[in-house]
N, CA, C and O of each residue as an XYZ file, in Angstrom:
592
protein
N      28.746    -16.458     16.253
C      29.440    -15.447     14.651
C      30.775    -15.899     14.297
O      31.783    -15.458     14.849
N      30.786    -16.641     13.522
C      32.198    -16.523     12.621
C      33.403    -15.755     12.579
O      33.271    -14.549     12.789
N      34.317    -16.108     12.398
C      35.573    -15.079     12.083
C      35.946    -14.895     10.836
O      37.069    -14.926     10.331
N      34.546    -14.633     10.225
C      35.389    -14.515      8.457
C      35.878    -13.008      8.510
O      35.625    -12.099      9.301
N      36.632    -13.074      7.430
C      37.454    -11.208      6.953
C      35.928    -10.580      6.735
O      34.871    -11.207      6.670
N      36.176     -8.951      6.631
C      35.495     -8.323      5.947
C      35.236     -8.551      4.940
O      36.117     -9.067      4.253
N      33.816     -8.270      4.292
C      33.052     -7.994      3.227
C      33.545     -7.247      2.013
O      33.444     -6.057      1.713
N      34.074     -8.210      1.433
C      34.824     -6.888     -0.036
C      33.842     -5.580     -0.153
O      32.776     -5.243      0.361
N      34.701     -5.056     -1.037
C      33.840     -3.760     -1.620
C      33.195     -3.680     -2.639
O      32.320     -2.856     -2.905
N      33.844     -5.080     -3.677
C      33.132     -5.466     -4.835
C      31.972     -5.913     -4.316
O      30.983     -5.256     -4.639
N      31.769     -7.006     -3.476
C      30.351     -7.550     -2.913
C      29.251     -6.519     -2.421
O      28.103     -6.895     -2.183
N      29.676     -5.136     -2.272
C      28.420     -4.476     -1.888
C      28.130     -3.671     -3.223
O      26.973     -3.297     -3.419
N      28.609     -3.532     -3.672
C      28.575     -3.197     -5.483
C      27.861     -4.336     -5.957
O      27.307     -4.108     -7.032
N      27.724     -5.263     -5.597
C      27.436     -6.554     -6.269
C      25.805     -6.723     -5.600
O      25.164     -6.133     -6.471
N      25.269     -6.965     -5.058
C      24.501     -6.562     -4.122
C      24.128     -5.281     -4.174
O      22.914     -5.256     -3.976
N      24.611     -4.038     -4.364
C      23.513     -3.031     -4.906
C      23.200     -3.010     -6.114
O      22.054     -2.564     -6.181
N      23.667     -3.295     -7.305
C      23.225     -3.631     -8.729
C      22.727     -4.980     -8.906
O      22.540     -5.410    -10.044
N      22.474     -5.756     -7.777
C      21.282     -7.060     -8.377
C      20.692     -7.734     -7.010
O      20.154     -8.838     -6.922
N      20.947     -6.713     -5.881
C      19.908     -7.404     -5.053
C      18.272     -7.163     -5.569
O      18.325     -6.148     -6.264
N      17.111     -7.563     -5.538
C      15.829     -7.603     -5.919
C      14.863     -6.753     -4.744
O      14.088     -5.833     -5.004
N      15.155     -7.361     -3.340
C      14.913     -6.823     -2.221
C      15.019     -4.842     -1.976
O      14.288     -3.945     -1.555
N      16.613     -5.012     -2.634
C      16.643     -3.452     -2.564
C      16.177     -3.041     -3.583
O      15.957     -1.835     -3.470
N      15.944     -3.373     -4.407
C      15.766     -2.725     -5.985
C      14.063     -2.294     -5.498
O      13.689     -1.134     -5.669
N      13.507     -2.907     -5.144
C      12.005     -3.246     -4.409
C      11.952     -2.129     -3.718
O      11.349     -1.220     -4.288
N      12.486     -1.839     -2.432
C      12.441     -1.251     -1.262
C      12.612      0.345     -1.833
O      11.882      1.316     -1.640
N      13.842      0.224     -2.596
C      14.337      1.378     -3.286
C      12.957      2.180     -3.923
O      12.437      3.187     -3.443
N      12.537      1.458     -5.101
C      11.242      1.879     -5.731
C      10.065      2.184     -5.447
O       9.308      2.953     -6.040
N       9.798      1.197     -3.952
C       8.434      1.717     -3.069
C       8.677      3.179     -2.394
O       8.228      4.302     -2.619
N       9.383      2.762     -1.682
C      10.257      4.455     -1.092
C      10.032      5.752     -2.102
O       9.519      6.736     -1.570
N      10.374      5.847     -3.534
C      10.476      6.498     -4.225
C       9.122      6.629     -4.718
O       8.753      7.803     -4.762
N       8.163      5.667     -5.151
C       6.808      5.833     -5.439
C       5.395      6.371     -4.040
O       4.311      6.954     -4.028
N       6.459      5.621     -2.934
C       5.478      6.712     -2.024
C       5.219      7.904     -2.113
O       4.181      8.510     -2.377
N       6.548      8.313     -1.801
C       6.592      9.827     -1.715
C       6.261     10.833     -3.062
O       6.142     12.059     -3.054
N       6.163      9.958     -4.137
C       5.531     10.611     -5.210
C       4.127     10.522     -4.754
O       3.678     11.661     -4.628
N       3.168      9.513     -4.425
C       1.694      9.721     -4.477
C       1.337      9.864     -2.982
O       0.147      9.962     -2.680
N       2.500      9.886     -1.819
C       2.076     10.889     -0.950
C       1.999     12.357     -1.304
O       1.081     13.125     -1.018
N       3.104     12.626     -1.969
C       3.034     14.634     -2.188
C       1.777     14.513     -3.133
O       0.867     15.104     -2.552
N       1.331     14.014     -4.316
C       0.075     13.940     -5.007
C      -0.884     14.072     -4.321
O      -1.678     15.000     -4.475
N      -1.033     12.873     -3.139
C      -2.358     13.314     -2.684
C      -2.221     14.005     -1.180
O      -2.872     13.623     -0.207
N      -1.499     14.819     -1.166
C      -1.676     15.768     -0.036
C      -2.712     16.896     -0.352
O      -3.476     17.376      0.485
N      -2.665     17.127     -1.197
C      -3.976     18.070     -1.323
C      -5.526     17.707     -1.019
O      -6.434     18.434     -1.424
N      -5.801     16.301     -0.130
C      -6.918     15.880      0.222
C      -6.792     14.757      1.576
O      -7.676     14.115      2.144
N      -5.323     14.825      1.813
C      -5.264     15.168      3.434
C      -5.089     13.503      3.634
O      -5.253     12.932      4.712
N      -4.673     12.759      2.202
C      -3.830     11.456      2.742
C      -2.932     11.098      2.066
O      -2.536     11.618      1.024
N      -2.338      9.722      2.865
C      -0.673      9.008      2.209
C      -1.332      8.326      1.201
O      -2.546      8.144      1.118
N      -0.234      7.861      0.236
C      -0.164      6.383     -0.452
C      -0.994      5.360      0.250
O      -1.855      4.598     -0.190
N      -0.505      5.541      1.489
C      -0.825      3.996      2.561
C      -2.101      4.187      2.011
O      -2.595      3.782      0.959
N      -2.810      5.301      3.474
C      -4.308      5.704      3.986
C      -4.864      5.228      2.557
O      -5.509      4.180      2.594
N      -4.705      5.868      1.244
C      -5.170      5.957     -0.295
C      -5.441      4.030     -0.365
O      -6.533      3.669     -0.805
N      -4.739      3.268     -0.061
C      -4.374      2.003     -0.563
C      -4.784      1.084      0.492
O      -4.280     -0.033      0.373
N      -5.731      1.277      1.716
C      -5.900      1.322      2.725
C      -7.754      1.468      2.722
O      -8.574      0.637      3.111
N      -7.996      2.931      2.092
C      -9.328      3.074      1.833
C      -9.849      2.436      0.868
O     -10.947      1.891      0.975
N      -8.936      2.406     -0.513
C      -9.979      1.611     -1.469
C      -9.770      0.366     -1.268
O     -10.267     -0.242     -2.217
N      -9.298     -0.339     -0.537
C      -8.814     -1.456     -0.080
C     -10.557     -1.793      0.852
O     -11.026     -2.849      1.278
N     -10.840     -1.061      0.861
C     -12.607     -1.164      1.937
C     -13.725     -0.530      1.193
O     -14.754     -0.098      1.712
N     -13.382     -0.511     -0.262
C     -14.256      0.046     -1.442
C     -14.924     -1.230     -2.177
O     -14.813     -1.534     -3.365
N     -15.868     -2.101     -0.851
C     -16.264     -3.218     -1.801
C     -18.135     -3.108     -1.310
O     -18.605     -2.356     -0.456
N     -18.790     -3.982     -2.057
C     -19.856     -4.339     -2.083
C     -20.168     -4.561     -0.287
O     -20.759     -3.745      0.421
N     -19.687     -5.663      0.086
C     -19.736     -5.649      1.979
C     -18.394     -5.439      2.210
O     -17.375     -5.630      1.546
N     -18.733     -4.813      3.777
C     -17.696     -4.907      4.384
C     -16.475     -5.762      4.798
O     -16.342     -5.712      6.021
N     -15.844     -6.278      4.394
C     -14.580     -6.781      4.503
C     -14.038     -6.725      5.993
O     -13.766     -5.682      6.587
N     -13.916     -8.076      6.531
C     -13.231     -8.421      7.722
C     -11.760     -7.474      7.490
O     -11.168     -6.936      6.554
N     -11.580     -7.672      9.135
C      -9.833     -6.898      9.101
C      -8.639     -7.541      8.554
O      -7.648     -6.943      8.134
N      -8.872     -9.245      8.605
C      -8.193    -10.203      8.160
C      -7.976    -10.409      6.694
O      -6.926    -10.812      6.192
N      -9.209    -10.055      5.982
C      -9.323    -10.172      4.331
C      -8.486     -8.848      3.769
O      -7.903     -8.771      2.688
N      -8.607     -7.626      5.003
C      -7.951     -6.413      4.808
C      -5.997     -6.702      4.350
O      -5.217     -6.635      3.400
N      -6.065     -7.080      6.007
C      -4.881     -7.304      5.883
C      -3.816     -8.077      5.287
O      -2.606     -7.990      5.500
N      -4.612     -9.053      4.303
C      -4.379    -10.150      3.627
C      -4.135     -9.084      2.077
O      -2.996     -8.738      1.764
N      -4.963     -8.804      1.513
C      -4.714     -7.996      0.784
C      -3.658     -6.541      0.189
O      -3.558     -6.087     -0.951
N      -2.988     -6.103      1.478
C      -2.750     -5.264      2.109
C      -1.139     -5.849      2.351
O      -0.097     -5.245      2.095
N      -1.279     -7.047      2.855
C       0.125     -7.602      2.677
C       0.711     -7.099      4.185
O       1.897     -6.768      4.188
N      -0.016     -7.017      5.449
C       0.311     -6.109      6.803
C      -0.310     -6.974      7.679
O      -1.519     -7.088      7.476
N      -0.005     -7.408      8.291
C      -0.296     -7.978     10.028
C      -1.010     -7.174     10.423
O      -0.854     -5.959     10.551
N      -2.265     -8.151     10.747
C      -3.254     -7.342     11.776
C      -3.129     -6.417     12.656
O      -4.015     -5.562     12.657
N      -1.942     -6.288     13.727
C      -1.547     -5.361     14.420
C      -1.651     -4.136     13.572
O      -2.687     -3.474     13.503
N      -0.365     -3.805     12.821
C      -0.244     -3.050     11.724
C      -1.047     -2.236     11.425
O      -1.040     -1.005     11.406
N      -2.316     -3.573     11.000
C      -3.267     -2.908      9.989
C      -4.464     -2.301     11.189
O      -5.397     -1.572     10.854
N      -4.244     -2.715     12.477
C      -5.467     -1.954     13.103
C      -4.624     -0.590     13.853
O      -5.069      0.134     14.742
N      -3.483     -0.524     13.284
C      -2.743      0.910     13.894
C      -2.551      2.238     13.107
O      -2.155      3.338     13.494
N      -3.142      1.591     11.308
C      -3.165      2.291     10.620
C      -4.548      2.508     10.605
O      -4.815      3.601     10.105
N      -5.578      1.832     10.990
C      -7.026      2.292     10.702
C      -7.509      3.237     11.714
O      -8.558      3.859     11.546
N      -6.483      3.416     13.180
C      -7.531      3.897     13.713
C      -7.428      6.210     13.471
O      -8.147      7.114     13.898
N      -6.484      6.195     12.824
C      -6.145      7.747     12.254
C      -7.526      7.843     11.392
O      -8.171      8.891     11.359
N      -7.969      6.538     10.624
C      -8.440      6.954      9.580
C     -10.022      7.191      9.603
O     -10.843      7.758      8.883
N     -10.029      6.160     11.301
C     -11.313      5.923     11.747
C     -11.514      7.043     12.427
O     -12.708      7.299     12.584
N     -10.325      8.247     13.156
C     -11.008      9.357     14.217
C     -11.171     10.210     13.054
O     -11.448     11.341     13.452
N     -11.120     10.156     11.788
C     -11.411     11.343     11.000
C     -12.460     10.936     10.128
O     -12.684     11.244      8.957
N     -13.052     10.194     10.907
C     -14.677      9.436     10.191
C     -14.809      9.203      8.799
O     -15.677      9.507      7.981
N     -13.207      8.285      8.695
C     -13.308      8.276      6.808
C     -13.929      6.954      6.825
O     -14.392      6.532      5.766
N     -14.049      5.796      8.547
C     -14.394      4.393      8.242
C     -15.192      3.903      9.354
O     -14.971      4.404     10.457
N     -16.047      3.043      9.249
C     -16.195      2.503     10.546
C     -16.361      0.953     10.805
O     -16.534      0.184      9.860
N     -16.298      0.483     12.227
C     -15.713     -0.947     12.681
C     -16.841     -1.050     13.005
O     -17.505     -0.245     13.658
N     -17.246     -2.357     12.445
C     -18.586     -2.910     13.697
C     -17.999     -4.419     13.625
O     -17.184     -4.913     12.846
N     -18.745     -5.001     14.779
C     -19.029     -6.617     14.863
C     -19.281     -7.188     14.155
O     -20.433     -6.858     13.872
N     -18.753     -8.540     13.080
C     -19.075     -9.372     12.307
C     -20.217     -9.953     12.778
O     -20.044    -10.528     13.853
N     -21.216     -9.993     12.385
C     -22.672    -10.564     13.123
C     -22.956    -12.129     12.838
O     -23.876    -12.791     13.319
N     -21.791    -12.641     11.799
C     -21.818    -14.422     11.585
C     -20.525    -14.345     12.685
O     -20.556    -15.479     13.163
N     -19.719    -13.829     13.164
C     -18.857    -14.178     14.269
C     -18.379    -13.044     14.494
O     -17.832    -12.180     13.808
N     -18.875    -13.250     16.365
C     -19.071    -11.939     17.116
C     -17.168    -11.662     17.989
O     -16.853    -10.770     18.777
N     -16.366    -12.690     17.485
C     -15.334    -12.050     17.793
C     -14.283    -11.150     16.413
O     -13.352    -10.361     16.575
N     -14.791    -11.574     15.343
C     -14.552    -10.301     14.150
C     -14.879     -9.225     13.797
O     -16.104     -9.106     13.842
N     -14.299     -8.235     13.409
C     -14.743     -6.827     12.751
C     -14.380     -6.779     11.128
O     -13.469     -7.029     10.338
N     -15.549     -6.350     11.188
C     -15.657     -5.661      9.776
C     -15.352     -3.957      9.438
O     -15.426     -3.195     10.402
N     -15.080     -3.492      8.341
C     -14.618     -2.414      7.956
C     -15.665     -1.853      6.986
O     -16.164     -2.487      6.056
N     -15.913     -0.677      7.296
C     -16.863      0.135      6.482
C     -16.396      1.114      5.999
O     -15.576      1.604      6.775
N     -16.528      1.828      4.824
C     -16.300      3.503      4.345
C     -17.044      4.022      4.800
O     -17.912      3.184      5.045
N     -17.465      5.283      5.250
C     -18.009      5.947      5.674
C     -18.460      7.128      4.499
O     -17.699      7.474      3.596
N     -19.786      7.649      4.686
C     -19.577      8.868      3.769
C     -18.618     10.054      2.989
O     -18.413     10.686      1.953
N     -18.156      9.756      4.613
C     -16.356     11.478      4.707
C     -16.001     10.171      3.373
O     -16.027     10.223      2.143
N     -15.664      9.002      4.424
C     -14.480      7.831      3.508
C     -14.804      7.775      1.823
O     -14.039      7.670      0.865
N     -16.225      7.888      1.906
C     -16.228      7.849      0.181
C     -15.872      8.859     -0.366
O     -15.062      8.811     -1.293
N     -16.352      9.915      0.043
C     -15.962     11.818     -0.411
C     -14.324     11.351     -0.382
O     -13.821     11.012     -1.453
N     -13.727     11.341      0.513
C     -12.350     11.255      0.224
C     -11.668     10.354     -1.041
O     -10.894     10.641     -1.955
N     -12.069      9.633     -0.793
C     -11.823      8.124     -1.621
C     -12.037      8.845     -3.624
O     -11.248      8.536     -4.518
N     -12.908      9.508     -3.767
C     -13.825      9.971     -4.464
C     -13.055     11.061     -5.415
O     -13.088     11.176     -6.640
N     -12.273     11.905     -4.321
C     -11.440     13.062     -4.461
C     -10.384     12.723     -5.003
O      -9.913     13.032     -6.097
N      -9.857     11.784     -3.849
C      -8.399     10.943     -4.228
C      -8.492     10.164     -5.411
O      -7.373     10.027     -5.905
N      -9.024      9.829     -5.796
C      -8.805      8.918     -7.159
C      -8.884      9.249     -8.621
O      -8.667      8.318     -9.397
N      -9.281     10.943     -9.330
C      -8.671     11.511    -10.004
C      -6.587     11.874    -10.212
O      -5.666     11.773    -11.022
N      -6.808     12.180     -9.247
C      -5.191     13.035     -8.499
C      -4.428     11.468     -8.909
O      -3.798     11.524     -9.966
N      -4.417     10.296     -8.305
C      -4.118      8.562     -8.128
C      -3.972      8.649    -10.231
O      -3.091      8.574    -11.088
N      -5.236      8.816    -10.159
C      -4.962      8.331    -11.628
C      -3.965      8.657    -12.513
O      -3.217      7.878    -13.105
N      -4.012     10.285    -12.589
C      -2.910     11.354    -13.151
C      -1.145     10.969    -12.974
O      -0.258     11.155    -13.808
N      -1.041     10.411    -11.659
C      -0.072     10.091    -11.015
C       0.499      9.144    -11.361
O       1.717      9.176    -11.535
N      -0.353      7.866    -11.584
C      -0.037      7.000    -11.969
C       0.197      6.515    -13.440
O       0.859      5.611    -13.950
N      -0.615      7.484    -13.894
C      -0.313      7.615    -15.913
C       1.043      8.139    -16.148
O       1.924      7.847    -16.958
N       0.893      9.484    -14.665
C       2.657      9.738    -15.340
C       3.697      8.692    -14.510
O       4.913      8.769    -14.688
N       3.222      7.913    -13.779
C       4.490      7.021    -13.574
C       4.906      6.128    -13.844
O       6.001      5.685    -13.497
N       3.503      5.274    -15.075
C       3.691      4.245    -16.150
C       4.297      4.805    -17.316
O       5.021      4.047    -17.960
N       4.114      6.263    -17.819
C       4.446      6.687    -19.028
C       5.819      6.174    -19.474
O       6.121      5.432    -20.409
N       6.362      6.614    -18.796
C       8.643      6.475    -19.351
C       8.832      5.005    -19.082
O       9.918      4.569    -19.464
N       7.983      4.110    -18.485
C       8.272      2.781    -18.656
C       8.086      1.891    -19.865
O       8.484      0.731    -19.968
N       7.179      2.863    -21.097
C       6.844      1.862    -22.206
C       5.654      0.904    -22.682
O       4.692      0.797    -21.921
N       5.656      0.367    -23.604
C       4.676     -0.105    -24.031
C       4.643     -1.640    -22.933
O       5.739     -2.198    -22.972
N       4.053     -2.057    -22.405
C       3.827     -3.301    -21.582
C       4.658     -3.541    -20.675
O       4.605     -4.679    -20.209
N       5.533     -2.739    -20.200
C       6.438     -2.843    -19.380
C       6.036     -3.054    -17.910
O       6.392     -3.982    -17.185
N       4.952     -1.668    -17.499
C       3.912     -1.504    -16.650
C       3.363     -2.826    -15.734
O       3.306     -3.077    -14.530
N       2.884     -3.729    -17.345
C       2.422     -4.860    -17.109
C       3.253     -6.070    -16.518
O       2.830     -6.929    -15.743
N       4.493     -5.958    -17.034
C       5.108     -7.236    -16.643
C       5.893     -6.908    -15.566
O       6.463     -7.898    -15.106
N       6.128     -5.900    -15.007
C       6.555     -5.729    -13.186
C       5.223     -5.695    -12.516
O       4.993     -6.221    -11.428
N       4.288     -4.982    -13.306
C       3.430     -5.741    -11.920
C       3.121     -7.475    -12.212
O       2.588     -8.208    -11.378
N       3.373     -7.712    -12.952
C       3.130     -9.659    -12.633
C       4.701    -10.073    -11.999
O       4.451    -10.957    -11.180
N       5.302     -9.978    -12.001
C       6.767     -9.932    -11.797
C       6.666     -9.719    -10.066
O       6.923    -10.605     -9.250
N       6.333     -8.656     -9.817
C       6.183     -8.366     -7.815
C       4.713     -9.563     -8.053
O       4.928    -10.641     -7.500
N       3.894     -9.509     -8.485
C       2.509    -10.489     -7.839
C       3.552    -11.948     -7.719
O       3.810    -12.560     -6.682
N       3.874    -12.157     -8.649
C       4.521    -13.456     -8.131
C       5.485    -13.697     -7.473
O       5.624    -14.809     -6.964
N       6.255    -12.861     -7.343
C       7.212    -12.742     -5.785
C       6.571    -12.728     -4.329
O       6.934    -13.342     -3.325
N       5.275    -11.653     -4.549
C       4.249    -11.617     -3.288
C       3.597    -13.346     -3.168
O       2.783    -13.639     -2.293
């Protein structure tokens, strides 16, 4: 550790007002709270909705593919899968092409809860995008994807 002096408060304000990481974290928390509240009637969190939606594919994806899509490490994803599997929303099976890998699939109950959650997500998403103005949400998505 260096013996540098204290960081001036003006620097704290500069970081608060310019740090993309902080801005993204604050926005992500606010959005997650809003979607968590909206999805509460169907018993899902925003993260669970995203996870279940990532499984809604023609062929069951591997854990690695889902982890990559959600930008999660496999250990965190596995921990997030367990409650959804206990609720009967998804199943895991050994990959027939690679016995070391597992495939994830929505169950009928998972498809049903996803179908019930979708109109809630659509309405909440429209409410979130509306105040941004024409084209701003698309620019925001593009910028976030570029950073990711």
